[in-house]
C-alpha positions as CSV (number, residue, x, y, z in Angstrom):
1,M,28.3,-15.5,-10.9
2,S,26.4,-12.7,-12.6
3,S,26.2,-9.3,-11.0
4,Y,23.1,-9.1,-8.9
5,Q,20.7,-6.2,-9.6
6,V,17.2,-5.5,-8.2
7,P,14.8,-5.2,-11.1
8,A,12.8,-2.1,-11.5
9,A,9.7,-4.3,-11.3
10,A,10.5,-5.0,-7.7
11,Q,9.0,-1.5,-7.1
12,L,5.5,-2.7,-7.8
13,T,2.5,-1.2,-6.0
14,Q,0.6,-3.4,-3.6
15,K,-2.2,-3.7,-6.2
16,Q,0.3,-4.8,-8.9
17,G,1.9,-7.1,-6.3
18,H,-1.4,-8.8,-5.7
19,A,-1.9,-9.4,-9.5
20,A,1.6,-10.7,-9.8
21,L,1.2,-13.0,-6.8
22,R,-2.0,-14.4,-8.3
23,A,-0.2,-15.1,-11.6
24,V,2.8,-16.6,-9.9
25,L,0.8,-18.9,-7.8
26,N,-0.9,-20.1,-11.0
27,I,2.5,-20.6,-12.6
28,L,3.8,-22.6,-9.6
29,E,0.8,-24.8,-9.7
30,K,1.3,-25.5,-13.5
31,W,5.0,-26.3,-12.7
32,G,3.6,-29.0,-10.4
33,C,5.2,-27.5,-7.3
34,T,4.4,-28.9,-3.9
35,K,3.3,-26.6,-1.0
36,E,6.8,-26.7,0.4
37,E,8.4,-25.9,-3.0
38,K,6.0,-22.9,-3.4
39,K,6.8,-21.6,0.0
40,A,10.6,-21.9,-0.6
41,V,10.5,-20.2,-4.0
42,L,8.3,-17.4,-2.6
43,G,10.4,-17.1,0.6
44,I,7.5,-17.8,2.9
45,E,8.2,-19.7,6.1
46,A,4.8,-19.9,7.8
47,D,2.0,-22.1,6.5
48,S,-0.5,-19.6,7.7
49,T,1.0,-16.9,5.5
50,F,1.2,-19.1,2.5
51,F,-2.4,-20.2,2.9
52,K,-3.5,-16.6,3.3
53,Y,-1.6,-15.6,0.1
54,Q,-3.1,-18.6,-1.7
55,K,-6.7,-18.1,-0.5
56,D,-6.9,-14.4,-1.4
57,P,-3.8,-12.7,-2.8
58,T,-5.6,-9.3,-2.7
59,T,-5.5,-9.2,1.1
60,A,-1.8,-10.2,1.3
61,K,0.8,-7.5,2.3
62,V,3.3,-8.2,-0.4
63,S,6.8,-7.3,0.9
64,R,9.6,-5.9,-1.2
65,D,11.4,-9.3,-1.0
66,T,8.2,-11.0,-2.2
67,M,7.8,-8.5,-5.0
68,E,11.3,-9.0,-6.2
69,R,10.8,-12.8,-6.2
70,L,7.5,-12.4,-8.1
71,S,9.3,-10.2,-10.7
72,Y,12.0,-12.8,-11.3
73,L,9.4,-15.7,-11.5
74,L,7.3,-13.8,-14.0
75,N,10.5,-13.1,-16.1
76,I,11.4,-16.8,-15.9
77,H,8.0,-17.8,-17.1
78,A,8.2,-15.2,-19.9
79,A,11.6,-16.5,-21.0
80,L,10.3,-20.1,-21.1
81,R,7.3,-19.0,-23.2
82,I,9.7,-17.4,-25.7
83,L,12.1,-20.4,-25.7
84,F,9.4,-23.1,-26.0
85,S,6.3,-23.3,-28.1
86,E,4.8,-26.4,-26.5
87,S,3.0,-25.9,-23.2
88,D,4.5,-29.2,-21.8
89,S,8.0,-27.7,-22.3
90,V,7.1,-24.3,-20.9
91,Y,5.8,-25.8,-17.7
92,G,7.9,-29.0,-17.5
93,W,11.4,-27.4,-18.0
94,V,11.8,-26.3,-14.4
95,K,11.7,-29.8,-13.1
96,K,14.0,-31.4,-15.7
97,P,17.6,-32.1,-14.8
98,N,19.9,-29.7,-16.6
99,N,23.5,-30.5,-17.7
100,H,24.5,-26.8,-17.9
101,P,27.5,-26.3,-15.6
102,F,25.6,-23.9,-13.4
103,Y,22.8,-26.5,-12.7
104,A,25.3,-29.5,-12.5
105,G,22.5,-32.0,-13.1
106,R,20.0,-30.3,-10.9
107,S,16.7,-28.8,-12.2
108,A,16.0,-25.1,-12.2
109,L,13.4,-25.8,-9.5
110,D,16.1,-27.5,-7.3
111,V,18.1,-24.3,-7.6
112,M,15.1,-21.9,-7.0
113,K,13.8,-23.9,-4.0
114,Q,17.0,-23.2,-2.0
115,G,15.0,-20.1,-1.0
116,R,17.5,-17.4,-1.9
117,V,16.4,-14.4,-4.1
118,V,19.7,-14.6,-5.9
119,D,18.9,-18.2,-7.0
120,L,15.8,-16.9,-8.8
121,Y,17.9,-14.2,-10.4
122,E,20.5,-16.7,-11.6
123,V,17.9,-18.9,-13.3
124,M,16.3,-15.9,-14.9
125,S,19.6,-14.5,-16.0
126,R,20.6,-17.8,-17.7
127,L,17.2,-18.1,-19.4
128,N,17.4,-14.5,-20.7
129,S,20.9,-15.2,-22.0
130,E,19.7,-18.4,-23.7
131,R,16.9,-16.5,-25.5
132,G,19.2,-13.7,-26.5
133,G,17.9,-11.2,-24.0
134,W,19.7,-9.2,-21.3
135,A,21.7,-11.1,-18.7
């Protein structure tokens, strides 16, 4: 397992967090995530909180945990855009079964929807390593 580090981007301001939340909700939609998958990846338990975030991200109080998750998700998306030139691959990869030993036949979304921040970090780290970036 890779050493876990909190990214500097986790120190976003609330205004930056709102913009990141809006972008990530759009990415999760393009990934074809269900409401429950979105909630799990974002670490949100209550439907009311999720619907508040989705309706108007600018009114949400974005916690440090959520900001960290947003940072990882944006980095995952950026790595996918570097690795793939086709939009279908950029947005479809997360749901495809993966034979890499870490994934063991699961998709990246299967890993990320376990709800732990470290799972997002692990997916991001492997993608960054694949594209030749930092791990």
